gemmi code that builds the backbone of each chain (N, CA, C; Angstrom):
import gemmi

chains = {
    "A": [
        ("MET", (-7.544, -5.993, 21.248), (-7.940, -4.897, 20.930), (-9.245, -5.392, 19.886)),
        ("SER", (-10.026, -4.945, 19.606), (-10.976, -5.120, 18.702), (-10.942, -3.801, 17.769)),
        ("ALA", (-11.076, -4.264, 16.673), (-11.068, -3.092, 15.269), (-12.886, -2.833, 15.139)),
        ("LYS", (-12.563, -2.310, 14.293), (-14.094, -2.252, 13.701), (-14.602, -3.279, 12.506)),
        ("ALA", (-15.846, -3.388, 12.595), (-15.914, -4.639, 11.886), (-15.450, -4.379, 10.256)),
        ("ASP", (-15.382, -2.942, 9.911), (-15.425, -3.124, 8.580), (-13.748, -2.606, 8.161)),
        ("THR", (-13.186, -2.273, 9.104), (-11.569, -2.324, 8.893), (-11.001, -3.657, 9.382)),
        ("GLN", (-9.387, -3.839, 8.480), (-8.354, -4.983, 9.100), (-7.383, -4.712, 9.706)),
        ("SER", (-7.208, -5.343, 10.198), (-5.321, -5.224, 11.196), (-4.410, -6.243, 10.527)),
        ("ILE", (-3.121, -5.656, 10.795), (-1.857, -6.665, 10.616), (-1.437, -6.591, 12.145)),
        ("ALA", (-1.419, -8.104, 12.502), (-0.275, -8.587, 13.842), (0.568, -9.239, 13.756)),
        ("LEU", (1.597, -9.307, 14.230), (3.023, -9.250, 14.378), (3.299, -9.750, 15.632)),
        ("GLU", (4.206, -10.760, 15.822), (4.403, -11.015, 17.353), (5.967, -11.437, 17.251)),
        ("TYR", (6.879, -11.058, 18.266), (8.415, -11.235, 18.108), (8.849, -11.968, 19.362)),
        ("ASP", (9.852, -12.701, 19.622), (10.134, -13.323, 20.797), (11.716, -12.721, 20.719)),
        ("LEU", (12.187, -11.811, 21.431), (13.297, -10.857, 21.155), (14.003, -11.075, 22.418)),
        ("PRO", (15.493, -11.593, 22.192), (16.272, -12.202, 23.274), (16.851, -10.367, 24.190)),
        ("HIS", (16.051, -9.670, 24.162), (17.043, -8.026, 24.090), (15.650, -7.798, 25.316)),
        ("PRO", (15.953, -6.858, 26.289), (15.217, -6.411, 27.288), (14.416, -5.343, 26.579)),
        ("PRO", (13.332, -5.179, 27.297), (11.922, -4.369, 27.202), (13.056, -3.327, 26.780)),
        ("ALA", (13.662, -2.400, 27.615), (14.222, -0.668, 27.742), (14.764, -0.552, 26.168)),
        ("LYS", (15.678, -2.069, 25.801), (16.508, -1.994, 24.682), (15.741, -1.465, 23.508)),
        ("VAL", (14.475, -2.200, 23.925), (13.441, -2.652, 22.902), (12.940, -1.020, 22.180)),
        ("TRP", (12.578, -0.595, 23.556), (11.487, 0.565, 23.558), (12.695, 1.596, 23.170)),
        ("ARG", (14.144, 1.566, 23.290), (14.796, 2.932, 22.941), (14.677, 2.653, 21.188)),
        ("ALA", (14.814, 1.359, 20.666), (14.963, 1.166, 18.930), (13.758, 1.828, 18.357)),
        ("LEU", (12.914, 1.625, 19.293), (11.424, 1.917, 18.649), (10.958, 3.804, 18.657)),
        ("THR", (11.761, 4.468, 19.465), (11.525, 5.581, 19.860), (12.737, 6.790, 19.590)),
        ("ASP", (13.709, 6.106, 19.432), (14.805, 7.198, 19.307), (14.772, 7.299, 17.830)),
        ("PRO", (15.295, 8.235, 17.308), (15.055, 9.153, 15.633), (16.125, 8.190, 15.268)),
        ("LYS", (17.327, 8.506, 15.548), (18.880, 8.128, 15.242), (18.381, 6.409, 14.530)),
        ("LEU", (17.625, 5.784, 15.729), (17.732, 4.371, 15.366), (16.441, 3.953, 15.020)),
        ("LEU", (15.444, 4.746, 14.778), (14.052, 4.480, 13.912), (14.845, 4.581, 12.210)),
        ("ALA", (15.756, 5.378, 12.029), (16.171, 5.944, 10.698), (16.780, 4.810, 10.328)),
        ("SER", (17.352, 3.822, 11.010), (18.270, 2.954, 10.718), (17.355, 1.627, 10.179)),
        ("TRP", (16.079, 1.284, 10.971), (15.877, 0.307, 10.699), (13.954, 0.905, 9.894)),
        ("LEU", (13.666, 1.978, 10.263), (12.125, 2.034, 9.815), (12.246, 3.458, 8.763)),
        ("MET", (12.343, 4.323, 9.500), (12.601, 5.427, 8.737), (12.855, 6.918, 9.178)),
        ("ALA", (13.348, 7.815, 8.643), (13.718, 9.078, 9.031), (12.361, 9.472, 9.712)),
        ("SER", (12.661, 9.820, 11.049), (11.470, 10.116, 11.857), (11.826, 11.379, 13.335)),
        ("ASP", (10.911, 12.311, 13.325), (11.291, 13.074, 14.353), (10.343, 12.872, 15.756)),
        ("MET", (10.412, 12.098, 15.795), (9.034, 10.863, 16.877), (10.050, 11.004, 18.417)),
        ("ARG", (8.714, 11.800, 18.974), (9.488, 11.660, 20.505), (8.360, 10.940, 21.391)),
        ("PRO", (8.720, 9.887, 22.017), (7.447, 9.050, 23.180), (6.686, 10.353, 23.993)),
        ("LEU", (6.103, 11.132, 23.614), (5.068, 12.058, 24.613), (3.666, 12.004, 23.960)),
        ("VAL", (2.587, 11.963, 24.727), (1.080, 11.230, 24.156), (0.737, 13.150, 23.806)),
        ("GLY", (0.495, 13.176, 22.605), (0.151, 14.247, 22.333), (1.097, 15.361, 20.950)),
        ("HIS", (2.406, 14.406, 20.897), (3.310, 14.892, 20.159), (3.268, 14.426, 18.542)),
        ("SER", (2.753, 15.495, 18.021), (2.777, 15.363, 16.175), (4.407, 14.864, 15.704)),
        ("PHE", (4.616, 14.069, 14.666), (5.893, 13.551, 14.135), (5.597, 12.829, 12.900)),
        ("SER", (6.584, 12.767, 11.866), (6.215, 12.097, 10.988), (7.357, 11.147, 10.543)),
        ("PHE", (7.001, 9.795, 9.826), (7.970, 9.426, 9.296), (8.284, 9.779, 7.655)),
        ("ARG", (9.463, 9.550, 7.158), (9.689, 9.801, 5.853), (10.442, 8.827, 5.082)),
        ("ALA", (9.665, 8.348, 4.359), (10.469, 7.408, 3.307), (10.590, 8.424, 1.730)),
        ("GLU", (11.260, 7.546, 0.796), (11.263, 7.971, -0.516), (10.102, 8.301, -1.240)),
        ("PRO", (10.067, 9.486, -2.220), (8.849, 9.417, -2.474), (8.605, 8.549, -3.847)),
        ("THR", (7.323, 8.034, -4.010), (7.145, 7.152, -5.517), (6.229, 7.923, -6.314)),
        ("PRO", (6.144, 7.616, -7.419), (4.832, 8.456, -8.128), (3.590, 8.490, -7.856)),
        ("TRP", (3.107, 7.635, -6.860), (1.951, 7.856, -6.335), (1.503, 7.804, -4.925)),
        ("TRP", (2.832, 8.475, -4.395), (2.938, 8.441, -2.437), (4.228, 9.494, -2.191)),
        ("ASP", (3.851, 10.207, -1.675), (4.385, 11.449, -1.275), (5.512, 10.983, -0.015)),
        ("GLY", (5.816, 9.543, 0.115), (6.630, 8.889, 1.414), (6.589, 9.610, 2.319)),
        ("ILE", (5.596, 10.608, 3.214), (5.254, 10.679, 4.337), (4.172, 10.104, 5.249)),
        ("VAL", (4.847, 9.971, 6.278), (3.650, 9.286, 7.405), (3.252, 10.692, 8.528)),
        ("HIS", (2.258, 10.610, 8.394), (1.465, 11.915, 9.698), (1.150, 10.840, 11.208)),
        ("CYS", (1.786, 11.171, 11.989), (1.698, 10.304, 13.158), (1.319, 11.340, 14.503)),
        ("GLU", (0.765, 10.823, 15.678), (0.739, 11.310, 16.654), (0.384, 10.723, 17.667)),
        ("VAL", (1.591, 10.726, 18.971), (1.279, 9.759, 20.034), (0.175, 9.679, 20.793)),
        ("LEU", (-0.648, 8.862, 20.653), (-2.106, 8.181, 21.683), (-2.052, 7.867, 22.483)),
        ("GLU", (-0.935, 7.308, 22.841), (-0.854, 6.217, 24.454), (0.936, 5.890, 24.580)),
        ("MET", (1.250, 6.162, 25.798), (2.805, 6.140, 25.729), (2.372, 5.284, 27.545)),
        ("ASP", (3.205, 4.232, 27.494), (3.222, 3.815, 29.070), (4.904, 2.748, 28.986)),
        ("LEU", (5.678, 3.863, 29.667), (7.390, 3.822, 29.110), (7.578, 1.936, 29.452)),
        ("HIS", (8.467, 1.420, 28.236), (8.550, 0.356, 27.692), (7.877, -0.661, 27.690)),
        ("LYS", (6.342, -0.484, 27.700), (5.488, -1.302, 28.150), (4.273, -0.647, 26.689)),
        ("ARG", (4.004, 0.177, 26.257), (2.925, 0.290, 25.198), (3.427, 1.808, 24.278)),
        ("LEU", (3.305, 1.709, 23.339), (3.184, 3.154, 22.413), (2.311, 2.701, 21.223)),
        ("ARG", (1.429, 3.559, 21.323), (0.218, 3.714, 19.988), (0.324, 5.096, 19.425)),
        ("TYR", (0.414, 5.383, 18.162), (0.312, 6.449, 17.139), (-0.390, 6.229, 16.234)),
        ("THR", (-0.898, 7.196, 15.710), (-1.643, 7.484, 14.460), (-0.685, 7.113, 13.468)),
        ("TRP", (-1.097, 6.716, 12.224), (-0.538, 6.290, 11.150), (-1.352, 6.738, 9.856)),
        ("ARG", (-1.011, 8.360, 9.515), (-2.203, 8.284, 8.279), (-1.189, 8.756, 6.924)),
        ("SER", (-1.546, 8.552, 6.062), (-0.592, 8.826, 4.676), (-1.746, 8.510, 3.519)),
        ("GLY", (-1.265, 8.662, 2.436), (-1.604, 8.562, 1.109), (-2.247, 10.016, 0.435)),
        ("PRO", (-2.641, 9.424, -0.509), (-3.404, 10.766, -1.356), (-4.617, 10.837, -1.078)),
        ("GLU", (-5.483, 11.875, -1.170), (-6.927, 11.905, -1.343), (-7.551, 10.445, -1.408)),
        ("SER", (-7.291, 10.317, -2.347), (-8.170, 9.262, -3.457), (-7.823, 7.950, -3.242)),
        ("SER", (-6.795, 7.582, -2.199), (-6.725, 6.321, -1.404), (-5.901, 6.718, -0.023)),
        ("PRO", (-6.697, 7.471, 0.951), (-6.079, 7.607, 2.197), (-5.946, 6.841, 2.939)),
        ("LEU", (-4.868, 6.724, 3.466), (-4.762, 5.523, 4.655), (-4.755, 6.302, 5.964)),
        ("ASP", (-5.359, 5.861, 6.846), (-5.656, 6.487, 8.341), (-5.545, 5.545, 9.249)),
        ("THR", (-4.937, 4.504, 10.108), (-4.814, 4.020, 10.290), (-3.733, 3.847, 11.698)),
        ("MET", (-3.393, 3.004, 12.707), (-2.444, 3.405, 14.185), (-2.053, 1.992, 14.269)),
        ("VAL", (-0.800, 2.193, 15.036), (0.055, 1.362, 15.069), (0.051, 1.236, 16.643)),
        ("THR", (0.388, 0.477, 16.926), (0.916, -0.269, 18.493), (1.570, -1.331, 18.676)),
        ("TRP", (2.477, -0.674, 19.344), (3.926, -1.368, 19.848), (3.410, -1.975, 21.223)),
        ("THR", (3.183, -3.011, 21.701), (3.373, -3.901, 23.287), (4.681, -4.480, 23.491)),
        ("LEU", (4.971, -4.278, 24.596), (6.426, -5.134, 24.989), (6.467, -5.855, 26.407)),
        ("THR", (6.137, -6.955, 26.289), (6.337, -7.730, 27.341), (7.491, -8.588, 28.021)),
        ("PRO", (8.002, -8.163, 28.971), (8.993, -8.957, 29.236), (8.935, -10.450, 29.382)),
        ("THR", (9.713, -11.159, 28.805), (9.825, -12.604, 29.144), (10.542, -13.150, 30.289)),
        ("PRO", (10.189, -14.344, 30.765), (11.275, -14.591, 31.848), (12.848, -14.923, 31.481)),
        ("SER", (13.261, -15.089, 30.379), (14.596, -15.357, 30.238), (15.103, -13.850, 30.415)),
        ("GLY", (14.710, -12.739, 30.267), (15.114, -11.325, 30.588), (14.881, -10.594, 28.936)),
        ("GLY", (14.126, -11.168, 28.094), (13.938, -10.658, 26.922), (12.222, -10.326, 26.663)),
        ("THR", (12.228, -9.834, 25.503), (11.075, -9.336, 25.176), (10.047, -9.824, 24.173)),
        ("ARG", (8.614, -9.832, 24.712), (7.766, -10.226, 23.615), (7.027, -8.853, 23.014)),
        ("LEU", (7.662, -8.713, 21.902), (7.101, -7.458, 21.536), (5.894, -7.962, 20.062)),
        ("ALA", (5.037, -7.228, 20.339), (3.909, -7.143, 19.761), (3.419, -6.152, 18.876)),
        ("LEU", (3.623, -6.139, 17.312), (3.299, -5.347, 16.681), (1.413, -5.320, 16.049)),
        ("GLU", (0.452, -4.243, 16.081), (-0.642, -4.181, 15.500), (-1.081, -2.914, 15.081)),
        ("HIS", (-0.782, -3.309, 13.412), (-1.662, -2.136, 12.718), (-2.641, -2.281, 12.010)),
        ("SER", (-3.770, -1.150, 12.756), (-5.069, -1.603, 12.506), (-5.748, -0.325, 11.667)),
        ("GLY", (-6.593, -0.779, 11.344), (-7.582, 0.295, 10.767), (-7.446, 0.442, 9.197)),
        ("PHE", (-7.223, -0.529, 8.458), (-7.058, -0.934, 7.261), (-8.887, -0.779, 6.943)),
        ("VAL", (-9.239, 0.178, 5.590), (-10.362, 0.147, 4.964), (-9.772, -1.441, 3.708)),
        ("PRO", (-10.661, -2.346, 3.496), (-10.101, -3.404, 2.768), (-11.054, -2.542, 1.370)),
        ("GLY", (-9.453, -2.482, 0.369), (-10.480, -1.927, -0.820), (-10.284, -0.667, -0.704)),
        ("ASN", (-10.392, 0.336, -0.087), (-10.654, 1.607, 0.086), (-10.343, 2.088, -1.251)),
        ("ALA", (-9.346, 1.515, -2.199), (-8.632, 2.370, -3.212), (-9.993, 2.159, -4.220)),
        ("PHE", (-10.852, 1.004, -4.064), (-11.759, 0.580, -5.151), (-13.047, 1.199, -4.944)),
        ("ALA", (-13.467, 1.668, -3.693), (-14.625, 1.831, -3.329), (-15.128, 3.426, -3.668)),
        ("PHE", (-14.310, 4.373, -4.508), (-14.697, 5.813, -4.679), (-15.813, 5.638, -5.555)),
        ("ASP", (-15.819, 4.745, -6.253), (-17.657, 5.097, -7.564), (-18.708, 4.336, -6.860)),
        ("GLY", (-18.256, 3.383, -5.782), (-19.009, 2.361, -5.673), (-18.757, 1.240, -6.489)),
        ("ALA", (-18.130, 0.960, -6.929), (-17.873, -0.133, -8.003), (-17.152, -1.545, -7.102)),
        ("ARG", (-17.185, -1.353, -5.830), (-16.057, -2.513, -5.404), (-16.623, -3.825, -5.492)),
        ("LYS", (-17.713, -4.102, -5.649), (-18.136, -5.319, -6.097), (-17.421, -5.818, -7.461)),
        ("GLY", (-17.461, -5.028, -8.420), (-17.163, -5.489, -10.057), (-14.858, -5.439, -9.669)),
        ("TRP", (-15.133, -4.296, -8.957), (-13.797, -4.391, -8.848), (-13.244, -5.745, -8.354)),
        ("GLU", (-13.766, -6.522, -7.098), (-13.113, -7.672, -6.360), (-13.523, -8.843, -7.363)),
        ("ARG", (-14.403, -8.855, -8.334), (-14.664, -9.798, -9.302), (-13.097, -9.577, -9.993)),
        ("MET", (-13.000, -8.445, -10.421), (-11.911, -8.751, -11.555), (-10.500, -8.760, -10.912)),
        ("LEU", (-10.354, -8.609, -9.793), (-9.270, -8.711, -9.220), (-9.035, -10.250, -8.652)),
        ("GLY", (-10.163, -11.144, -8.738), (-9.932, -12.099, -8.424), (-9.811, -12.761, -9.712)),
        ("GLU", (-9.867, -12.256, -10.669), (-9.289, -12.813, -12.667), (-8.219, -12.500, -12.912)),
        ("GLY", (-8.722, -11.430, -13.573), (-7.466, -11.141, -14.801), (-6.634, -10.164, -14.299)),
        ("LEU", (-6.664, -9.635, -13.327), (-5.635, -8.583, -12.460), (-4.600, -9.416, -11.665)),
        ("SER", (-5.506, -10.082, -11.094), (-4.063, -10.950, -10.160), (-3.656, -11.425, -11.359)),
        ("GLU", (-3.724, -12.066, -12.161), (-2.769, -12.821, -13.367), (-1.823, -11.732, -13.894)),
        ("VAL", (-2.111, -10.617, -14.262), (-1.584, -9.617, -14.606), (-0.372, -9.234, -13.524)),
        ("LEU", (-0.623, -8.747, -12.034), (0.063, -8.858, -10.957), (0.817, -9.607, -10.789)),
        ("ALA", (0.740, -11.108, -11.127), (1.547, -12.313, -10.947), (2.610, -11.796, -12.051)),
        ("ARG", (1.904, -11.559, -13.029), (3.262, -11.420, -14.365), (4.235, -10.519, -14.089)),
        ("ASP", (3.966, -9.392, -13.572), (4.457, -8.240, -13.100), (5.635, -8.562, -11.548)),
        ("ALA", (4.933, -9.358, -11.059), (6.190, -9.756, -9.555), (7.638, -9.882, -10.193)),
        ("GLY", (8.103, -9.967, -10.855), (9.485, -9.977, -10.952), (10.429, -8.768, -11.154)),
        ("SER", (9.313, -7.666, -11.607), (9.843, -6.844, -12.226), (10.100, -6.011, -10.912)),
        ("GLY", (9.997, -6.113, -9.639), (10.464, -5.111, -8.699), (9.336, -4.297, -7.820)),
        ("GLY", (9.868, -3.349, -6.710), (8.805, -2.022, -6.988), (8.490, -2.178, -5.379)),
    ],
    "B": [
        ("MET", (1.952, 11.004, -6.410), (0.374, 11.186, -5.939), (-0.628, 11.665, -7.227)),
        ("GLN", (-0.220, 12.453, -7.904), (-1.091, 12.818, -9.088), (-1.293, 11.957, -9.673)),
        ("ARG", (-0.285, 10.984, -10.332), (-0.266, 9.738, -10.871), (-1.425, 8.804, -10.737)),
        ("GLN", (-1.641, 8.740, -9.017), (-2.736, 7.686, -8.705), (-3.901, 8.363, -9.082)),
        ("ASP", (-4.336, 9.699, -8.923), (-5.543, 10.545, -9.010), (-5.939, 9.945, -10.741)),
        ("THR", (-4.930, 10.022, -11.637), (-5.243, 10.142, -12.835), (-5.682, 8.623, -13.306)),
        ("VAL", (-4.949, 7.927, -12.443), (-5.568, 5.840, -12.388), (-6.519, 5.717, -12.021)),
        ("PHE", (-7.190, 6.485, -10.812), (-8.589, 6.543, -10.601), (-9.761, 7.002, -11.220)),
        ("ARG", (-9.263, 8.371, -12.066), (-10.043, 9.159, -12.723), (-10.344, 8.332, -13.953)),
        ("ALA", (-9.366, 7.494, -14.783), (-9.218, 6.899, -15.578), (-10.191, 5.247, -15.678)),
        ("LEU", (-9.985, 4.956, -14.782), (-11.220, 3.454, -13.782), (-12.348, 4.192, -13.508)),
        ("ALA", (-12.604, 5.292, -13.603), (-14.000, 5.620, -12.871), (-15.190, 5.360, -13.605)),
        ("ASP", (-14.830, 5.595, -14.983), (-15.414, 5.342, -16.232), (-15.879, 3.926, -16.272)),
        ("PRO", (-17.533, 3.857, -16.488), (-17.659, 2.170, -16.536), (-17.124, 1.445, -17.788)),
        ("SER", (-17.556, 2.258, -19.055), (-16.888, 1.990, -20.232), (-15.727, 1.832, -20.417)),
        ("ARG", (-14.682, 2.878, -20.065), (-13.295, 2.658, -19.663), (-12.838, 0.825, -18.875)),
        ("ARG", (-13.743, 1.202, -17.768), (-13.363, -0.137, -16.886), (-13.355, -1.301, -17.592)),
        ("ALA", (-14.361, -1.335, -18.532), (-14.765, -2.262, -18.977), (-14.025, -2.539, -20.066)),
        ("ILE", (-13.005, -1.450, -20.966), (-12.432, -2.242, -21.954), (-10.871, -2.512, -21.362)),
        ("PHE", (-10.645, -1.636, -19.941), (-9.551, -2.086, -19.318), (-9.414, -3.730, -18.966)),
        ("GLU", (-10.595, -4.153, -18.479), (-10.983, -5.583, -18.089), (-10.443, -6.388, -19.199)),
        ("ARG", (-11.135, -5.889, -20.269), (-10.793, -7.067, -21.809), (-9.530, -7.011, -21.866)),
        ("LEU", (-8.761, -6.311, -21.694), (-7.565, -5.975, -21.616), (-6.872, -6.930, -21.114)),
        ("THR", (-7.069, -6.912, -19.759), (-6.553, -7.536, -18.828), (-6.261, -9.274, -19.055)),
        ("ARG", (-7.472, -9.536, -20.438), (-7.245, -10.677, -20.507), (-6.124, -10.905, -21.791)),
        ("GLY", (-5.503, -10.001, -22.313), (-4.834, -10.239, -23.639), (-5.152, -8.804, -24.664)),
        ("GLU", (-3.767, -8.778, -25.326), (-3.644, -7.464, -26.234), (-5.125, -7.809, -27.506)),
        ("ALA", (-5.266, -6.599, -27.578), (-6.384, -6.429, -28.668), (-6.410, -5.081, -29.483)),
        ("ALA", (-6.878, -5.179, -30.826), (-6.615, -3.540, -31.364), (-8.465, -2.992, -31.172)),
        ("VAL", (-8.253, -2.070, -31.817), (-9.432, -1.100, -31.536), (-10.533, -1.644, -32.006)),
        ("LYS", (-10.403, -1.966, -33.078), (-11.669, -3.054, -33.889), (-11.659, -4.386, -33.297)),
        ("ASP", (-11.156, -4.939, -32.259), (-11.841, -6.189, -31.553), (-12.314, -5.464, -30.258)),
        ("ILE", (-11.920, -4.529, -29.713), (-12.674, -3.965, -28.602), (-14.103, -3.389, -29.543)),
        ("THR", (-14.244, -2.727, -30.435), (-15.314, -2.015, -30.891), (-15.969, -3.270, -31.221)),
        ("ALA", (-16.408, -4.098, -31.712), (-17.128, -5.288, -31.756), (-17.532, -5.939, -30.901)),
        ("ARG", (-16.755, -6.196, -29.808), (-17.606, -6.500, -28.366), (-18.148, -5.257, -27.536)),
        ("PHE", (-18.131, -4.445, -27.673), (-19.028, -3.065, -26.675), (-19.701, -2.524, -27.653)),
        ("ASP", (-20.668, -2.020, -27.293), (-21.467, -1.214, -27.632), (-21.020, 0.327, -27.912)),
        ("ILE", (-20.213, 0.615, -28.342), (-19.096, 1.673, -28.561), (-18.600, 1.897, -29.640)),
        ("SER", (-19.205, 3.068, -29.987), (-18.355, 3.431, -31.423), (-16.606, 3.430, -31.348)),
        ("GLN", (-15.887, 3.299, -32.832), (-14.654, 3.156, -32.857), (-14.038, 4.699, -31.903)),
        ("PRO", (-14.651, 5.704, -32.660), (-14.006, 6.679, -31.819), (-13.650, 7.087, -30.526)),
        ("ALA", (-15.015, 6.462, -29.631), (-15.224, 6.613, -28.313), (-13.907, 5.311, -27.741)),
        ("VAL", (-14.118, 4.579, -28.595), (-13.087, 3.496, -28.106), (-11.683, 4.278, -28.333)),
        ("SER", (-11.044, 4.642, -28.955), (-9.814, 5.075, -29.349), (-9.470, 6.181, -27.949)),
        ("GLN", (-10.795, 7.014, -27.717), (-10.405, 7.796, -26.583), (-10.241, 7.618, -25.650)),
        ("HIS", (-10.983, 6.000, -25.275), (-10.571, 5.738, -23.754), (-9.676, 5.135, -24.094)),
        ("LEU", (-9.150, 4.425, -24.812), (-7.993, 3.619, -24.886), (-6.585, 4.506, -24.432)),
        ("ALA", (-7.274, 5.994, -25.192), (-5.697, 7.254, -25.335), (-5.783, 7.728, -23.664)),
        ("THR", (-6.912, 7.709, -22.975), (-7.080, 7.976, -21.328), (-6.335, 7.219, -20.802)),
        ("LEU", (-6.476, 5.166, -21.032), (-6.427, 4.541, -20.594), (-4.449, 4.882, -20.356)),
        ("ARG", (-4.161, 5.155, -22.186), (-2.453, 5.074, -21.881), (-2.107, 6.611, -21.262)),
        ("ARG", (-2.578, 7.283, -21.370), (-2.411, 8.799, -20.504), (-2.027, 8.432, -19.015)),
        ("ALA", (-2.908, 7.463, -18.446), (-2.952, 7.195, -16.952), (-1.650, 5.934, -16.787)),
        ("GLY", (-1.558, 5.163, -18.154), (-0.331, 4.005, -17.538), (-0.248, 2.805, -17.522)),
        ("LEU", (-1.798, 2.967, -17.792), (-2.776, 1.489, -17.350), (-2.543, 0.557, -18.649)),
        ("VAL", (-2.330, 1.167, -19.749), (-2.164, 0.089, -20.871), (-1.125, 0.860, -21.936)),
        ("SER", (-0.421, 0.305, -22.762), (0.824, 0.290, -23.693), (0.435, -0.251, -24.799)),
        ("GLU", (0.422, 0.469, -25.683), (0.366, 0.035, -27.224), (1.363, -0.271, -28.279)),
        ("ARG", (1.198, -1.196, -29.519), (2.236, -1.833, -30.173), (1.565, -1.726, -31.343)),
        ("ARG", (2.500, -1.030, -32.315), (2.154, -0.987, -33.547), (2.811, -2.260, -34.569)),
        ("ASP", (1.300, -2.667, -35.619), (2.206, -3.474, -36.431), (1.373, -3.431, -37.321)),
        ("GLY", (2.587, -2.709, -38.350), (1.643, -2.238, -39.623), (0.414, -1.502, -39.825)),
        ("ARG", (-0.790, -1.305, -40.158), (-1.506, -0.532, -40.095), (-2.065, -0.515, -38.644)),
        ("LEU", (-2.178, -1.706, -37.965), (-3.053, -1.914, -36.880), (-2.010, -1.451, -35.390)),
        ("VAL", (-2.689, -1.024, -34.187), (-1.904, -0.545, -33.168), (-2.802, -1.858, -32.154)),
        ("TYR", (-1.981, -2.427, -31.603), (-2.734, -3.158, -30.159), (-2.606, -2.763, -29.325)),
        ("TYR", (-3.074, -3.020, -27.982), (-3.254, -2.626, -26.710), (-3.034, -3.462, -25.757)),
        ("ARG", (-2.409, -2.949, -25.005), (-2.368, -4.174, -23.655), (-2.446, -3.582, -22.430)),
        ("VAL", (-2.253, -4.593, -21.527), (-2.085, -3.908, -19.964), (-1.039, -3.602, -19.605)),
        ("ASP", (-0.714, -2.472, -19.465), (0.704, -2.143, -18.654), (0.825, -2.689, -17.127)),
        ("PRO", (1.514, -3.753, -16.452), (1.395, -3.969, -15.315), (1.805, -2.891, -14.180)),
        ("LYS", (2.615, -2.047, -14.751), (3.216, -1.171, -13.810), (2.351, -0.195, -13.129)),
        ("GLY", (1.404, -0.028, -14.359), (0.332, 1.440, -14.197), (-0.588, 0.927, -13.011)),
        ("LEU", (-0.656, -0.469, -12.740), (-1.726, -1.207, -11.556), (-1.004, -0.608, -9.830)),
        ("ARG", (0.249, -0.789, -10.266), (0.790, -0.494, -8.610), (0.148, 0.447, -7.964)),
        ("PRO", (-0.251, 1.697, -8.201), (-1.120, 2.272, -7.473), (-2.296, 2.155, -6.733)),
        ("LEU", (-2.832, 1.229, -7.609), (-4.320, 0.578, -6.976), (-3.836, -0.663, -6.408)),
        ("ILE", (-2.676, -1.130, -5.565), (-2.492, -1.944, -4.594), (-3.004, -1.228, -3.326)),
        ("ASP", (-3.691, -2.369, -2.677), (-4.253, -1.647, -1.445), (-3.160, -1.688, -0.094)),
        ("TRP", (-3.147, -0.624, 0.759), (-2.504, -0.671, 1.602), (-2.011, -1.808, 1.849)),
        ("ILE", (-3.068, -2.134, 2.487), (-2.938, -3.644, 3.500), (-2.152, -4.703, 2.881)),
        ("VAL", (-1.925, -4.901, 2.240), (-1.104, -5.598, 0.717), (0.445, -4.684, 0.587)),
        ("HIS", (0.446, -3.684, 1.025), (1.867, -2.762, 1.183), (2.489, -3.435, 2.498)),
        ("TYR", (1.749, -2.955, 3.348), (1.863, -3.347, 4.708), (2.359, -4.480, 5.041)),
        ("GLN", (1.872, -5.307, 4.683), (1.695, -7.174, 4.985), (2.791, -7.542, 4.682)),
        ("ALA", (3.686, -6.732, 3.656), (5.274, -6.683, 3.137), (5.995, -6.383, 3.880)),
        ("PHE", (5.881, -4.488, 4.036), (6.480, -3.878, 4.755), (7.040, -4.229, 6.017)),
        ("TRP", (5.773, -4.833, 6.839), (6.535, -4.396, 8.511), (7.411, -5.935, 8.921)),
        ("PRO", (7.183, -7.079, 7.967), (7.815, -8.126, 8.328), (9.430, -7.680, 7.834)),
        ("GLU", (9.294, -7.274, 6.604), (10.846, -6.538, 6.326), (11.473, -5.315, 7.191)),
        ("HIS", (10.820, -5.010, 7.767), (11.276, -3.841, 8.452), (11.886, -4.311, 9.922)),
        ("LEU", (10.806, -5.401, 10.324), (11.341, -6.006, 11.722), (12.304, -6.869, 11.637)),
        ("ASP", (12.605, -7.494, 10.472), (13.989, -8.106, 10.198), (15.162, -6.995, 10.570)),
        ("ARG", (14.789, -5.993, 9.996), (16.094, -4.890, 10.421), (15.885, -4.272, 11.824)),
        ("LEU", (15.024, -4.238, 12.285), (14.502, -3.972, 13.457), (15.887, -5.085, 14.044)),
        ("GLN", (15.688, -6.186, 14.256), (16.092, -7.444, 14.721), (17.238, -7.506, 14.660)),
        ("ALA", (17.978, -6.827, 13.517), (19.458, -6.992, 13.152), (20.367, -5.501, 13.921)),
        ("LEU", (19.534, -4.748, 13.813), (19.664, -3.479, 14.405), (20.034, -3.622, 16.372)),
        ("LEU", (18.938, -4.272, 16.878), (19.071, -4.536, 18.124), (20.101, -5.437, 18.348)),
        ("LYS", (21.210, -6.411, 17.624), (22.349, -7.277, 17.725), (23.462, -6.494, 18.086)),
        ("GLU", (23.019, -5.336, 17.214), (24.569, -4.599, 17.093), (24.621, -3.431, 17.810)),
        ("MET", (23.373, -3.238, 18.357), (23.210, -1.991, 19.595), (23.732, -2.318, 20.865)),
        ("ASP", (24.451, -1.736, 22.140), (24.725, -1.647, 23.051), (23.209, -2.099, 24.023)),
        ("ALA", (23.387, -2.770, 25.183), (22.642, -3.063, 26.146), (21.501, -1.776, 26.762)),
    ],
}
model = gemmi.Model(1)
for chain_id, residues in chains.items():
    chain = gemmi.Chain(chain_id)
    for i, (resn, *xyz) in enumerate(residues, 1):
        res = gemmi.Residue()
        res.name, res.seqid = resn, gemmi.SeqId(i, " ")
        for name, pos in zip(("N", "CA", "C"), xyz):
            atom = gemmi.Atom()
            atom.name, atom.element = name, gemmi.Element(name[0])
            atom.pos, atom.b_iso = gemmi.Position(*pos), 0.0
            res.add_atom(atom)
        chain.add_residue(res)
    model.add_chain(chain)
structure = gemmi.Structure()
structure.add_model(model)
structure.setup_entities()
């Protein structure tokens, strides 16, 4: 899948010893989703709107708004992944692709696409300055903060 | 969420951003900052107060002088979403694999 030139994706692939039907259940059953991802009212039906809910933080309400865009039973599931405050909106898409392997397992591919790089910093057109700063002082500060969790 | 808006608003001003950038390189008193920038002392104090309210800088009193420094926690709302999810997904997929092991076929 090709992303727009100005967006970035996260792509991960896992070889699992479990059959696609079982992996599919873990990706779509709200009870199972709650135990590894987040509480959800997901149903794998195209057009179904649902959400994921995590603990809110001071800068995030913890809610991810989703809509199923594509569903091919035991093979492919795609939904929107929208979240964040107005000042730094996250308007992305999550795609799960399940491919059976010869040994009876599943190759599970996750693509989380549509990230706008540095959208938090583009709000007043100051991105260049921010990038320069991120490369120097700020990264040092963040490195110092790494030990305090969060 | 409001907290993040406060951070963005605080950093939207070029002078405040310049002061903040100066503080990422080390602690400074108002007079150090005034000496470096073409801004009056009251204006610098005003900018520092805004940065402090946004949680971006903290202050330390030493006698009659007040020193300001960057508060790293204040920067968390500025961390890009992609950075967040680059850590989020591997962590949660580890949990998915642990769950699959426990599940019946």
